[in-house]
RODO-2510 file (C-alpha; in nm, 4 decimals, decimal comma):
residues 532
     n   res          X          Y          Z
     1     x    -0,0048     0,0019    -0,0111
     2     x     0,2792     0,2643     0,0844
     3     x     0,4368     0,1803    -0,2222
     4     x     0,1357     0,2463    -0,4264
     5     x     0,1040     0,5615    -0,2632
     6     x     0,4555     0,6627    -0,3611
     7     x     0,4181     0,5995    -0,7134
     8     x     0,1097     0,7778    -0,7453
     9     x     0,2869     1,1028    -0,5924
    10     x     0,5669     1,0182    -0,8303
    11     x     0,3400     1,0203    -1,1372
    12     x     0,1824     1,3325    -1,0184
    13     x     0,4953     1,5091    -0,9739
    14     x     0,6111     1,4148    -1,3226
    15     x     0,2854     1,5445    -1,4728
    16     x     0,0982     1,2444    -1,5401
    17     x    -0,3084     1,2324    -1,4607
    18     x    -0,4074     1,0161    -1,1913
    19     x    -0,6909     0,8958    -1,4244
    20     x    -0,4778     0,7081    -1,6609
    21     x    -0,3447     0,4847    -1,3690
    22     x    -0,7057     0,3146    -1,3714
    23     x    -0,6829     0,2731    -1,7377
    24     x    -0,3641     0,0805    -1,6810
    25     x    -0,5184    -0,1532    -1,4513
    26     x    -0,8281    -0,2022    -1,6616
    27     x    -0,6588    -0,4632    -1,9081
    28     x    -0,6713    -0,7760    -1,6589
    29     x    -1,0594    -0,7188    -1,6654
    30     x    -1,1092    -0,6145    -2,0419
    31     x    -0,9449    -0,9453    -2,1258
    32     x    -1,2435    -1,1276    -1,9772
    33     x    -1,4613    -1,0175    -2,2652
    34     x    -1,3879    -1,3164    -2,4794
    35     x    -1,5112    -1,4491    -2,7916
    36     x    -1,6054    -1,7698    -2,7110
    37     x    -1,8021    -1,6589    -2,4222
    38     x    -1,9859    -1,4297    -2,6425
    39     x    -2,0639    -1,7164    -2,8877
    40     x    -2,2325    -1,9351    -2,6040
    41     x    -2,4382    -1,6539    -2,4900
    42     x    -2,5525    -1,5768    -2,8341
    43     x    -2,5994    -1,9255    -2,9513
    44     x    -2,8827    -1,9355    -2,6867
    45     x    -3,0617    -1,5982    -2,7169
    46     x    -3,0414    -1,5826    -3,0760
    47     x    -3,1707    -1,9499    -3,1028
    48     x    -3,5218    -2,0489    -3,2368
    49     x    -3,6106    -2,1182    -2,8741
    50     x    -3,6608    -1,7551    -2,8188
    51     x    -3,8803    -1,6925    -3,1168
    52     x    -3,7101    -1,3660    -3,2196
    53     x    -3,7451    -1,1828    -2,9065
    54     x    -4,0372    -0,9665    -3,0139
    55     x    -4,1316    -0,7044    -2,7652
    56     x    -4,4296    -0,8109    -2,5349
    57     x    -4,4060    -1,1933    -2,6506
    58     x    -4,3115    -1,4861    -2,4510
    59     x    -3,9450    -1,4950    -2,6332
    60     x    -3,9081    -1,1647    -2,5141
    61     x    -3,9864    -1,2312    -2,1798
    62     x    -3,7578    -1,5533    -2,1960
    63     x    -3,4552    -1,3554    -2,2866
    64     x    -3,5608    -1,1275    -1,9702
    65     x    -3,5163    -1,4017    -1,7504
    66     x    -3,1953    -1,5491    -1,9150
    67     x    -3,0151    -1,2182    -1,8434
    68     x    -3,1608    -1,1697    -1,4781
    69     x    -3,0427    -1,5322    -1,4157
    70     x    -2,7136    -1,4459    -1,5476
    71     x    -2,6630    -1,1138    -1,3531
    72     x    -2,7619    -1,2979    -1,0471
    73     x    -2,5044    -1,5783    -1,1169
    74     x    -2,2516    -1,2719    -1,1278
    75     x    -2,3663    -1,1969    -0,7670
    76     x    -2,5155    -0,8673    -0,8865
    77     x    -2,7761    -0,7528    -0,6217
    78     x    -3,1213    -0,6939    -0,7607
    79     x    -3,2075    -0,3355    -0,7743
    80     x    -3,5734    -0,3140    -0,8304
    81     x    -3,7083    -0,4279    -0,5050
    82     x    -3,5631    -0,8128    -0,5393
    83     x    -3,5869    -0,8123    -0,9076
    84     x    -3,3667    -0,6935    -1,2019
    85     x    -3,6941    -0,6011    -1,4143
    86     x    -3,8375    -0,2607    -1,4719
    87     x    -4,1921    -0,3220    -1,6037
    88     x    -4,3565    -0,0713    -1,8327
    89     x    -4,6837    -0,0635    -1,9587
    90     x    -4,7687    -0,0776    -2,3505
    91     x    -5,0502    -0,0704    -2,5707
    92     x    -5,0727    -0,2687    -2,8956
    93     x    -5,2847    -0,1022    -3,1521
    94     x    -5,4322    -0,2274    -3,5026
    95     x    -5,6302    -0,0117    -3,7012
    96     x    -5,9624    -0,1584    -3,7292
    97     x    -6,1245     0,0485    -3,9929
    98     x    -5,9909     0,3858    -4,1321
    99     x    -6,1050     0,5968    -4,4373
   100     x    -6,0588     0,9476    -4,5735
   101     x    -6,3402     1,1316    -4,7500
   102     x    -6,2874     1,4329    -4,9715
   103     x    -6,6504     1,5313    -5,0856
   104     x    -6,8005     1,2184    -5,2132
   105     x    -6,4790     1,0498    -5,2925
   106     x    -6,3526     0,7858    -5,0471
   107     x    -6,0068     0,6616    -4,9960
   108     x    -5,8830     0,3732    -4,8019
   109     x    -5,6224     0,3068    -4,5460
   110     x    -5,3017     0,1985    -4,7035
   111     x    -5,4355     0,2228    -5,0639
   112     x    -5,4435     0,5672    -5,0792
   113     x    -5,3257     0,7048    -4,7343
   114     x    -5,1490     0,5773    -4,4095
   115     x    -5,0131     0,7087    -4,0857
   116     x    -4,8229     0,5751    -3,7751
   117     x    -4,9421     0,4982    -3,4176
   118     x    -4,7181     0,7748    -3,2949
   119     x    -5,0212     0,9733    -3,2109
   120     x    -5,3224     0,8978    -3,0041
   121     x    -5,6035     1,0164    -3,2355
   122     x    -5,9042     0,8140    -3,2669
   123     x    -6,2406     0,8917    -3,4203
   124     x    -6,3341     1,1432    -3,6951
   125     x    -6,1271     1,4526    -3,7796
   126     x    -6,3167     1,6915    -4,0032
   127     x    -6,1093     1,8910    -4,2622
   128     x    -6,3109     2,2028    -4,3592
   129     x    -6,0492     2,5055    -4,3551
   130     x    -5,7258     2,3714    -4,4834
   131     x    -5,3776     2,5846    -4,5611
   132     x    -5,1532     2,4398    -4,8460
   133     x    -4,8063     2,5368    -4,7380
   134     x    -4,5679     2,4371    -5,0127
   135     x    -4,3174     2,1814    -4,8645
   136     x    -4,4178     2,2392    -4,5069
   137     x    -4,0689     2,3883    -4,4161
   138     x    -3,9885     2,6235    -4,1476
   139     x    -3,6207     2,6952    -4,1387
   140     x    -3,4170     2,9960    -4,0962
   141     x    -3,2779     2,9521    -4,4638
   142     x    -3,6404     2,8899    -4,6196
   143     x    -3,9867     2,8970    -4,4911
   144     x    -4,3186     2,8040    -4,5970
   145     x    -4,4859     2,9558    -4,3122
   146     x    -4,3515     3,3103    -4,3086
   147     x    -4,6415     3,5258    -4,1646
   148     x    -4,8906     3,2524    -4,2174
   149     x    -5,1333     3,1800    -3,9447
   150     x    -5,2531     2,7936    -3,9437
   151     x    -5,4089     2,7809    -3,5911
   152     x    -5,6504     2,5065    -3,5585
   153     x    -5,6284     2,4444    -3,9455
   154     x    -5,5116     2,0958    -4,1011
   155     x    -5,2161     2,1797    -4,3122
   156     x    -5,1401     2,0200    -4,6382
   157     x    -4,7912     2,0109    -4,7934
   158     x    -4,5758     1,7980    -5,0309
   159     x    -4,2817     1,5589    -4,9468
   160     x    -3,9453     1,6704    -5,0186
   161     x    -3,7968     2,0200    -5,0534
   162     x    -3,7924     2,3242    -5,3235
   163     x    -3,5218     2,2543    -5,5970
   164     x    -3,3973     2,5554    -5,7977
   165     x    -3,3780     2,5897    -6,1622
   166     x    -3,0014     2,4382    -6,1669
   167     x    -3,1101     2,1504    -5,9719
   168     x    -2,9857     2,2329    -5,6558
   169     x    -3,1663     2,2295    -5,3140
   170     x    -3,2550     2,5600    -5,1985
   171     x    -3,1901     2,4692    -4,8320
   172     x    -2,8454     2,2984    -4,8947
   173     x    -2,7301     2,4871    -5,2046
   174     x    -2,5927     2,1583    -5,3441
   175     x    -2,7294     1,8525    -5,5019
   176     x    -2,7901     1,6963    -5,1156
   177     x    -3,1257     1,7270    -4,9721
   178     x    -3,1743     1,8367    -4,6329
   179     x    -3,3322     1,6843    -4,3176
   180     x    -3,6763     1,8326    -4,4525
   181     x    -3,6691     1,5599    -4,7337
   182     x    -3,5347     1,2717    -4,5096
   183     x    -3,7151     1,3229    -4,1965
   184     x    -4,1101     1,3959    -4,1924
   185     x    -4,0927     1,4624    -3,8222
   186     x    -3,9424     1,7903    -3,8894
   187     x    -4,2478     1,8812    -4,0769
   188     x    -4,4901     1,7319    -3,8334
   189     x    -4,2937     1,9437    -3,5682
   190     x    -4,3101     2,2550    -3,7892
   191     x    -4,6926     2,2322    -3,8398
   192     x    -4,7655     2,1449    -3,4582
   193     x    -4,5520     2,4546    -3,3275
   194     x    -4,7577     2,6494    -3,5729
   195     x    -5,0696     2,5744    -3,4295
   196     x    -5,2020     2,3224    -3,6794
   197     x    -5,4488     2,0649    -3,5465
   198     x    -5,3275     1,7923    -3,8317
   199     x    -5,0913     1,7562    -4,1203
   200     x    -5,1240     1,5919    -4,4797
   201     x    -4,8243     1,5152    -4,6391
   202     x    -4,8566     1,4197    -5,0015
   203     x    -4,5753     1,1494    -5,0709
   204     x    -4,4606     1,1687    -5,4242
   205     x    -4,3224     0,8288    -5,4295
   206     x    -4,6493     0,6718    -5,2457
   207     x    -4,6615     0,3913    -5,5071
   208     x    -4,3158     0,2891    -5,4914
   209     x    -4,3143     0,3211    -5,0840
   210     x    -4,6026     0,1153    -5,0017
   211     x    -4,5225    -0,2358    -5,1400
   212     x    -4,2109    -0,2351    -4,8984
   213     x    -4,4235    -0,1015    -4,6178
   214     x    -4,7530    -0,2804    -4,6626
   215     x    -4,6751    -0,5671    -4,3904
   216     x    -4,5841    -0,3073    -4,1254
   217     x    -4,8852    -0,0915    -4,1954
   218     x    -5,1100    -0,3679    -4,1535
   219     x    -4,9105    -0,5056    -3,8401
   220     x    -5,0130    -0,4082    -3,4798
   221     x    -4,8214    -0,1268    -3,3639
   222     x    -4,6862    -0,0673    -2,9936
   223     x    -4,6600     0,2461    -2,7870
   224     x    -4,6013     0,3403    -2,4300
   225     x    -4,9163     0,3513    -2,2260
   226     x    -4,8586     0,6657    -2,0128
   227     x    -5,0483     0,6959    -1,7303
   228     x    -5,3409     0,9498    -1,7218
   229     x    -5,3332     0,9668    -2,1060
   230     x    -5,0010     1,1183    -2,1313
   231     x    -4,7624     1,0893    -2,3646
   232     x    -4,8053     1,1845    -2,7657
   233     x    -5,0132     1,4987    -2,6458
   234     x    -4,7729     1,6020    -2,4253
   235     x    -4,4925     1,5744    -2,6515
   236     x    -4,6491     1,7928    -2,9116
   237     x    -4,7660     1,5704    -3,1823
   238     x    -5,0628     1,6256    -3,4023
   239     x    -5,2228     1,3840    -3,6194
   240     x    -5,0319     1,3503    -3,9551
   241     x    -5,1187     1,1377    -4,2368
   242     x    -4,9273     1,0588    -4,5746
   243     x    -5,1091     1,0365    -4,8865
   244     x    -5,0956     0,9213    -5,2449
   245     x    -5,0652     1,1411    -5,5298
   246     x    -5,4194     1,0519    -5,6157
   247     x    -5,5525     1,2396    -5,3016
   248     x    -5,2777     1,5126    -5,3672
   249     x    -5,4708     1,5468    -5,6983
   250     x    -5,7916     1,6079    -5,5476
   251     x    -5,6467     1,8675    -5,2996
   252     x    -5,4399     2,0514    -5,5371
   253     x    -5,7300     2,0860    -5,7774
   254     x    -5,9395     2,2224    -5,5014
   255     x    -5,6718     2,4657    -5,4114
   256     x    -5,4746     2,5375    -5,7460
   257     x    -5,6796     2,4104    -6,0128
   258     x    -5,4349     2,1830    -6,1223
   259     x    -5,2685     1,8220    -6,0399
   260     x    -4,9888     1,7756    -5,8106
   261     x    -4,7235     1,6749    -6,0920
   262     x    -4,7708     2,0434    -6,2403
   263     x    -4,7354     2,2104    -5,8893
   264     x    -4,3933     2,0213    -5,8492
   265     x    -4,2873     2,1528    -6,1980
   266     x    -4,3956     2,4899    -6,1182
   267     x    -4,2735     2,5128    -5,8024
   268     x    -3,9168     2,3602    -5,8677
   269     x    -3,9046     2,6392    -6,1340
   270     x    -3,9516     2,9078    -5,8935
   271     x    -3,7647     2,7384    -5,6001
   272     x    -4,0321     2,7756    -5,3665
   273     x    -4,3881     2,6411    -5,3017
   274     x    -4,6876     2,8371    -5,2767
   275     x    -4,9388     2,8940    -4,9882
   276     x    -5,3143     2,8925    -5,0190
   277     x    -5,6254     2,8730    -4,7722
   278     x    -5,9062     2,6430    -4,9218
   279     x    -6,2134     2,4543    -4,8030
   280     x    -6,2287     2,0858    -4,8464
   281     x    -6,5296     1,8982    -4,6979
   282     x    -6,4558     1,5759    -4,5622
   283     x    -6,3481     1,3782    -4,2918
   284     x    -6,0568     1,1329    -4,1740
   285     x    -6,2052     0,8327    -3,9714
   286     x    -5,9755     0,6213    -3,7621
   287     x    -6,1144     0,3148    -3,5246
   288     x    -5,8338     0,1291    -3,3501
   289     x    -5,8437    -0,2161    -3,1491
   290     x    -5,6258    -0,1557    -2,8468
   291     x    -5,4619    -0,4260    -2,6331
   292     x    -5,2678    -0,3376    -2,3095
   293     x    -4,9690    -0,5240    -2,2398
   294     x    -4,6354    -0,5073    -2,0551
   295     x    -4,2876    -0,5546    -2,1331
   296     x    -3,9389    -0,5261    -1,9144
   297     x    -3,5949    -0,3494    -1,9203
   298     x    -3,3443    -0,5635    -1,7426
   299     x    -3,0936    -0,3511    -1,4862
   300     x    -2,7717    -0,4770    -1,3524
   301     x    -2,6499    -0,2411    -1,1173
   302     x    -2,2823    -0,2471    -0,9976
   303     x    -2,2120     0,0025    -0,7269
   304     x    -1,9207     0,2277    -0,7471
   305     x    -1,6417     0,2142    -0,4612
   306     x    -1,6069     0,5858    -0,3980
   307     x    -1,8482     0,7375    -0,1504
   308     x    -1,8459     1,0756    -0,2966
   309     x    -1,9040     0,9390    -0,6665
   310     x    -2,0991     0,6234    -0,6638
   311     x    -2,4163     0,8223    -0,6923
   312     x    -2,3075     0,9088    -1,0470
   313     x    -2,3928     0,6345    -1,2950
   314     x    -2,2457     0,5256    -1,6404
   315     x    -2,4983     0,3719    -1,8324
   316     x    -2,4054     0,0799    -2,0914
   317     x    -2,6954    -0,0121    -2,2737
   318     x    -2,8373    -0,2716    -2,5721
   319     x    -3,1762    -0,3714    -2,6576
   320     x    -3,2574    -0,7502    -2,6313
   321     x    -3,5573    -0,7559    -2,8406
   322     x    -3,6010    -0,8141    -3,2096
   323     x    -3,8950    -0,8333    -3,4701
   324     x    -4,0150    -1,2035    -3,4038
   325     x    -4,1900    -1,4036    -3,6065
   326     x    -4,2869    -1,2535    -3,9586
   327     x    -4,4749    -1,4366    -4,1995
   328     x    -4,4368    -1,7891    -4,0383
   329     x    -4,0473    -1,7335    -4,0248
   330     x    -3,8590    -1,6727    -3,6998
   331     x    -3,6148    -1,3544    -3,7016
   332     x    -3,3390    -1,4545    -3,4554
   333     x    -3,1749    -1,1195    -3,4437
   334     x    -2,8231    -1,2304    -3,3523
   335     x    -2,6591    -0,9368    -3,4562
   336     x    -2,9579    -0,7091    -3,4292
   337     x    -2,9497    -0,6875    -3,1405
   338     x    -2,8206    -1,0180    -3,0136
   339     x    -2,4528    -0,9044    -3,0414
   340     x    -2,4936    -0,5692    -2,8203
   341     x    -2,6772    -0,7767    -2,5447
   342     x    -2,4344    -1,0427    -2,5088
   343     x    -2,1541    -0,7750    -2,5123
   344     x    -2,3300    -0,6076    -2,2127
   345     x    -2,3278    -0,9642    -2,0328
   346     x    -1,9548    -0,9918    -2,0747
   347     x    -1,9228    -0,6234    -1,9789
   348     x    -2,0859    -0,6898    -1,6553
   349     x    -1,8702    -0,9933    -1,5693
   350     x    -1,5660    -0,7535    -1,6237
   351     x    -1,6939    -0,4979    -1,3972
   352     x    -1,7947    -0,7310    -1,1405
   353     x    -1,4526    -0,9245    -1,1491
   354     x    -1,2739    -0,5673    -1,0778
   355     x    -1,5017    -0,4983    -0,8107
   356     x    -1,4444    -0,8652    -0,6573
   357     x    -1,0619    -0,8036    -0,6616
   358     x    -1,1097    -0,4846    -0,4960
   359     x    -1,0582    -0,2427    -0,7991
   360     x    -1,4265    -0,1601    -0,8639
   361     x    -1,4854     0,1469    -1,0535
   362     x    -1,5392     0,4911    -0,8429
   363     x    -1,8839     0,5405    -1,0143
   364     x    -2,1522     0,3078    -1,0599
   365     x    -2,1923     0,1134    -1,3613
   366     x    -2,5608     0,0473    -1,4928
   367     x    -2,5998    -0,2569    -1,7274
   368     x    -2,9329    -0,1388    -1,8936
   369     x    -3,0838    -0,4136    -2,1501
   370     x    -3,4047    -0,2211    -2,2814
   371     x    -3,6882    -0,3828    -2,4953
   372     x    -3,8961    -0,1980    -2,7275
   373     x    -3,6587    -0,0820    -2,9630
   374     x    -3,7802    -0,2446    -3,2593
   375     x    -4,1403    -0,0730    -3,1642
   376     x    -3,9690     0,2822    -3,1418
   377     x    -3,7231     0,2866    -2,8855
   378     x    -3,9851     0,2293    -2,6244
   379     x    -3,8100     0,0591    -2,3213
   380     x    -3,5369     0,3356    -2,3301
   381     x    -3,7945     0,6266    -2,3588
   382     x    -3,9807     0,4956    -2,0454
   383     x    -3,6433     0,4506    -1,8524
   384     x    -3,5580     0,8068    -1,9404
   385     x    -3,9116     0,9231    -1,8385
   386     x    -3,9006     0,7279    -1,5302
   387     x    -3,5408     0,6626    -1,4483
   388     x    -3,4471     0,4314    -1,1602
   389     x    -3,1233     0,6370    -1,0992
   390     x    -3,1639     1,0092    -1,1373
   391     x    -3,0820     1,1644    -1,4701
   392     x    -2,8907     1,4462    -1,3433
   393     x    -2,6364     1,1668    -1,1859
   394     x    -2,6333     0,9952    -1,5268
   395     x    -2,2826     1,0590    -1,6594
   396     x    -2,3024     0,9016    -1,9968
   397     x    -2,4764     0,6466    -2,2233
   398     x    -2,2543     0,4075    -2,4124
   399     x    -2,5130     0,2190    -2,6546
   400     x    -2,4328    -0,0845    -2,8260
   401     x    -2,6457    -0,1881    -3,1173
   402     x    -2,5509    -0,4530    -3,4241
   403     x    -2,1597    -0,4961    -3,3970
   404     x    -2,1319    -0,8364    -3,4965
   405     x    -2,1230    -0,8272    -3,8491
   406     x    -1,9579    -0,6100    -4,1488
   407     x    -2,1212    -0,4197    -4,4112
   408     x    -2,0065    -0,3600    -4,7942
   409     x    -1,7747    -0,0776    -4,7157
   410     x    -1,5812    -0,2684    -4,4783
   411     x    -1,6241    -0,6346    -4,6450
   412     x    -1,2326    -0,7100    -4,6380
   413     x    -1,1462    -0,5887    -4,3035
   414     x    -1,3574    -0,6276    -3,9920
   415     x    -1,1518    -0,4362    -3,7726
   416     x    -1,3747    -0,1325    -3,7696
   417     x    -1,6700     0,0346    -3,5801
   418     x    -1,9029     0,3194    -3,6499
   419     x    -1,9099     0,5767    -3,3790
   420     x    -2,1776     0,7875    -3,3792
   421     x    -2,2779     1,0673    -3,1416
   422     x    -1,9521     1,0999    -2,9373
   423     x    -1,8679     1,4588    -2,9994
   424     x    -2,2176     1,6086    -2,9921
   425     x    -2,2581     1,6829    -2,6276
   426     x    -1,9224     1,6360    -2,4798
   427     x    -1,5925     1,6830    -2,6385
   428     x    -1,4300     1,5231    -2,3354
   429     x    -1,6054     1,1902    -2,4038
   430     x    -1,4995     1,2129    -2,7502
   431     x    -1,1530     1,2415    -2,6590
   432     x    -1,1717     0,9755    -2,3598
   433     x    -1,2982     0,7421    -2,6312
   434     x    -1,0080     0,8065    -2,8778
   435     x    -0,7578     0,7758    -2,6359
   436     x    -0,8992     0,4391    -2,4888
   437     x    -0,8841     0,2886    -2,8681
   438     x    -0,5590     0,4519    -2,9348
   439     x    -0,3974     0,3087    -2,6271
   440     x    -0,5627    -0,0348    -2,6351
   441     x    -0,7881    -0,1701    -2,8737
   442     x    -0,6716    -0,0068    -3,2113
   443     x    -0,9891    -0,0496    -3,4151
   444     x    -1,0618     0,1819    -3,7087
   445     x    -1,3223     0,4306    -3,5711
   446     x    -1,5332     0,5346    -3,8835
   447     x    -1,7291     0,8612    -3,8151
   448     x    -1,9277     0,8183    -4,1449
   449     x    -2,2733     0,8164    -3,9755
   450     x    -2,1858     1,0740    -3,7410
   451     x    -2,2169     1,3463    -4,0046
   452     x    -2,5493     1,5299    -3,9433
   453     x    -2,6406     1,5228    -4,3128
   454     x    -2,6225     1,1267    -4,3053
   455     x    -2,9332     1,0318    -4,4751
   456     x    -2,9491     0,7305    -4,2881
   457     x    -3,0110     0,9140    -3,9599
   458     x    -2,8680     0,6340    -3,7427
   459     x    -2,8144     0,8760    -3,4714
   460     x    -3,1803     0,8928    -3,4295
   461     x    -3,2542     0,5241    -3,4746
   462     x    -3,1110     0,3393    -3,1428
   463     x    -3,1753     0,3757    -2,7777
   464     x    -2,8877     0,6225    -2,7044
   465     x    -3,1094     0,8937    -2,8710
   466     x    -3,3597     0,9075    -2,5608
   467     x    -3,0489     0,9988    -2,3511
   468     x    -2,9175     1,2548    -2,5756
   469     x    -3,2344     1,4218    -2,5694
   470     x    -3,1952     1,4662    -2,2288
   471     x    -2,8625     1,6252    -2,2644
   472     x    -2,6612     1,3071    -2,1375
   473     x    -2,3399     1,2477    -2,3385
   474     x    -2,3404     0,9501    -2,5638
   475     x    -2,1749     0,7058    -2,7861
   476     x    -2,3776     0,4496    -3,0143
   477     x    -2,1385     0,1649    -3,1342
   478     x    -2,2537     0,0175    -3,4639
   479     x    -2,1142    -0,2142    -3,7504
   480     x    -2,3679    -0,1023    -4,0155
   481     x    -2,6287    -0,2930    -4,1927
   482     x    -2,6032    -0,6168    -4,4379
   483     x    -2,8254    -0,8287    -4,6385
   484     x    -2,9712    -1,0236    -4,3301
   485     x    -3,0868    -0,6960    -4,1346
   486     x    -3,4472    -0,7575    -4,0168
   487     x    -3,4550    -1,1090    -4,1944
   488     x    -3,4489    -1,4593    -4,0893
   489     x    -3,0910    -1,5100    -4,2190
   490     x    -2,9648    -1,2760    -3,8852
   491     x    -2,7978    -1,5981    -3,7055
   492     x    -2,5563    -1,6664    -3,4836
   493     x    -2,3086    -1,8506    -3,7283
   494     x    -2,2758    -1,5667    -3,9224
   495     x    -2,1256    -1,3192    -3,6365
   496     x    -1,7937    -1,2218    -3,6095
   497     x    -1,7012    -1,2642    -3,2436
   498     x    -1,3358    -1,1666    -3,2347
   499     x    -1,4687    -0,8240    -3,4044
   500     x    -1,7492    -0,7986    -3,1017
   501     x    -1,5161    -0,8938    -2,8333
   502     x    -1,2919    -0,5881    -2,9575
   503     x    -1,5446    -0,3412    -2,9459
   504     x    -1,6748    -0,4880    -2,6165
   505     x    -1,3328    -0,3927    -2,4711
   506     x    -1,3485    -0,0583    -2,6414
   507     x    -1,6472     0,0006    -2,4433
   508     x    -1,4953    -0,1405    -2,1273
   509     x    -1,2191     0,1029    -2,1342
   510     x    -1,4096     0,4049    -2,2389
   511     x    -1,6445     0,3196    -1,9465
   512     x    -1,3680     0,2470    -1,6956
   513     x    -1,2153     0,5707    -1,7579
   514     x    -1,5407     0,7985    -1,7325
   515     x    -1,6440     0,5990    -1,4345
   516     x    -1,3053     0,6507    -1,2773
   517     x    -1,1805     1,0059    -1,3407
   518     x    -1,1863     1,3020    -1,0722
   519     x    -1,4499     1,4924    -1,2598
   520     x    -1,7825     1,4144    -1,4238
   521     x    -1,7938     1,4725    -1,7940
   522     x    -1,8968     1,8138    -1,8718
   523     x    -2,1589     1,8887    -2,1400
   524     x    -1,9963     2,1475    -2,3634
   525     x    -2,1437     2,1125    -2,6756
   526     x    -2,4980     2,2608    -2,7614
   527     x    -2,6743     2,1662    -3,0929
   528     x    -2,9216     1,9138    -3,2359
   529     x    -2,8927     1,6498    -2,9573
   530     x    -3,0745     1,8510    -2,6931
   531     x    -3,4462     1,8886    -2,6469
   532     x    -3,5770     2,2195    -2,7343
***
């Protein structure tokens, strides 16, 4: 003990930061994240016995039990009143009947319009006063709403964005299109903030989209069953509908005396849309069948060793649900996200081993396995709305989702990982991640999908995003999509286990440094990650 004390004093006198002593001691425990053990776990939870682990179904509950049993075997105390499970309520909704009447013309659900169960509207919404707002964009660079009042009216807009006479986006000033094309949520938010009671988006590629989406539109949808009817309304959502050009033609003829195709040509020539109020008799009718069910997040809490710091928590997450049985075929989800799930099991073992040896992290570590990701990031949303450990004490979230395969861009070299979000809230977290990799794992860190202009928008598509919205620094570890994404071929025998182990070790080293450093991570970047 005395010798170690003098080593620390010597290092300080030589200008080394004491935090890096912890990183040096981490290697023994990082080596416990082993490919063979990852394989053993994955061959179980990604087997047919677990029926694709669909949220709310028997396979998901079976996987939750497997995780709980493993955490118990490691000696991790249950932190949920004797359980490892955070139960949360869901409602599963199926469209019973839905149609749209414009005057005497009836349009049917899916054939000519669709919507997602992201809002709780049910019944009939009268149309009446409508406002055509061009492309529905409200941006400092370009706005279809400037000086326009749409309070309590239904807004109608085109998909996409204006293109000038040179074929360039009016917003980006180049051939790349902006988020207003890729993210319909931006148009929904804009209409809601302007006071609209609903939004109709005329989707120009409707007929190409529907064959790919029909199965999912016909399938039941899940949403969090917030108490006291909270949820969608509180989040500012309004009813929104996507309609075919056939519906669009009727609306455009009513407002502008011409079909949609002519409007698109005219508006692109001008580089802007037109705005017009008009009246349309009609209703949108929605009737849902609702079933209330329950799902579970699984929590393994490894308490920190420092009395002053152990109330602060580093969260390592992965979703353990998948898409279940589709058209009679089991989708085992070995990569999505069995790979992240079993990596968290090995991470838990490594942190427990360190604690058992008297070298536990100063801050606490929470291994958080969430369900409901495939249904809309529901489990992580519930946790961030009803956190077990206060969010103000949550230092960061390191989220692992699909790290077991390679994509086309890296077909010849598996030693890579996409990092997303590491610099969006905390430059310190990004620097720690880079140093951990440079010192220990030496993986090729690919930031392609960290670009805000990335059309895939992966930053918004996994569970870390619910933490980022709460201003909690995040890193999303990801290896990209492949031919078996959301298909029955996503099986355990196709996984690169050595690759998984290296990425798991990178997560470990990063978490280790964050959990042991003297100061809590500073949130020093303000931007797209934070809630308005």
